C-alpha positions in Angstrom: 85.8 -255.4 -61.0 84.0 -255.4 -57.7 80.4 -254.4 -57.2 79.2 -253.2 -53.8 75.5 -253.1 -53.0 74.2 -251.3 -49.9 70.9 -251.9 -48.2 69.1 -251.0 -45.0 68.8 -247.2 -45.2 65.6 -245.4 -44.5 63.8 -242.9 -42.3 64.0 -243.2 -38.5 63.2 -241.0 -35.5 65.9 -239.5 -33.3 67.1 -242.1 -30.8 66.2 -245.0 -33.1 68.3 -247.6 -34.8 69.1 -248.8 -38.3 71.4 -251.5 -39.7 73.1 -251.1 -43.0 74.5 -253.9 -45.0 77.0 -254.1 -47.9 77.6 -257.1 -50.1 80.7 -257.3 -52.3 80.6 -259.3 -55.5 83.8 -261.2 -54.6 86.3 -261.7 -51.8 87.9 -258.5 -50.5 91.3 -258.9 -48.9 91.8 -255.2 -48.1 90.0 -253.0 -45.7 86.3 -252.1 -46.0 84.5 -249.1 -44.6 81.4 -247.0 -44.4 81.5 -243.4 -45.4 78.8 -240.8 -45.4 78.0 -237.5 -47.1 75.6 -235.2 -45.3 73.6 -232.7 -47.3 75.9 -229.9 -48.6 79.0 -231.4 -47.0 82.0 -233.5 -48.0 82.1 -237.3 -47.8 83.6 -238.5 -44.4 84.8 -241.7 -42.9 82.3 -243.3 -40.5 84.0 -246.6 -39.7 86.5 -248.9 -41.2 87.4 -252.6 -40.7 90.4 -254.6 -42.0 90.0 -258.2 -43.0 91.4 -259.1 -39.6 92.2 -256.6 -36.8 90.9 -253.6 -35.0 88.2 -251.3 -36.2 88.3 -247.5 -36.5 85.5 -245.0 -35.9 84.9 -241.3 -36.4 84.7 -239.6 -33.0 81.1 -238.5 -33.8 79.8 -242.1 -33.9 82.0 -243.8 -31.2 79.8 -245.7 -28.8 76.8 -245.5 -31.0 77.8 -247.3 -34.3 79.3 -250.8 -34.7 80.9 -252.1 -37.9 81.3 -255.8 -38.5 82.6 -257.9 -41.3 81.8 -261.5 -42.4 84.6 -262.6 -44.7 83.0 -265.8 -45.8 80.0 -263.8 -47.1 81.9 -260.8 -48.4 79.8 -258.5 -46.4 80.1 -255.7 -43.9 77.3 -254.2 -41.7 76.9 -251.0 -39.8 74.7 -251.1 -36.7 73.6 -247.6 -35.9 72.0 -246.9 -32.5 71.0 -243.7 -30.8 70.7 -242.0 -34.1 70.7 -238.2 -34.3 69.5 -235.8 -36.9 73.1 -235.0 -37.7 73.6 -238.6 -38.8 71.4 -237.8 -41.8 73.4 -238.5 -44.9 73.9 -240.8 -47.9 76.0 -243.8 -46.6 78.5 -245.4 -48.9 80.2 -248.7 -48.7 83.9 -248.8 -49.6 86.3 -251.6 -50.4 90.0 -251.7 -51.2 91.9 -254.3 -53.2 95.6 -254.4 -54.1 94.7 -252.9 -57.5 92.1 -250.2 -56.7 89.3 -249.0 -54.5 85.6 -249.3 -55.0 82.4 -247.5 -53.9 78.8 -248.5 -53.7 76.0 -246.3 -55.0 74.9 -245.3 -51.5 71.9 -245.6 -49.3 70.0 -242.7 -47.8 69.6 -242.5 -44.0 67.3 -239.8 -42.7 66.9 -239.1 -38.9 64.0 -236.9 -38.0 64.0 -234.8 -34.8 
């Protein structure tokens, strides 16, 4: 089993920044990612990062968000800049192993206009 614990959410004004962190309870050799679920909408991919290799971003966050990974600490971060009200959502950490995939409980990000 893998536990994923997110931190760093909160309330911020439009144009502001937040940094989310996710800590895994053990080494993850597969990809990790951040997803989000806006109010009343489906969960969507924000950004993903393999253990080694190139990152992937949703078009809506390209140029504003940066995902990073520290394999020695089993963590991923999401630096979010130039936040917009439409970025308001619950943000979930995701990790994939050879056996199964795991989700964190989520952290709320609210961007006020």
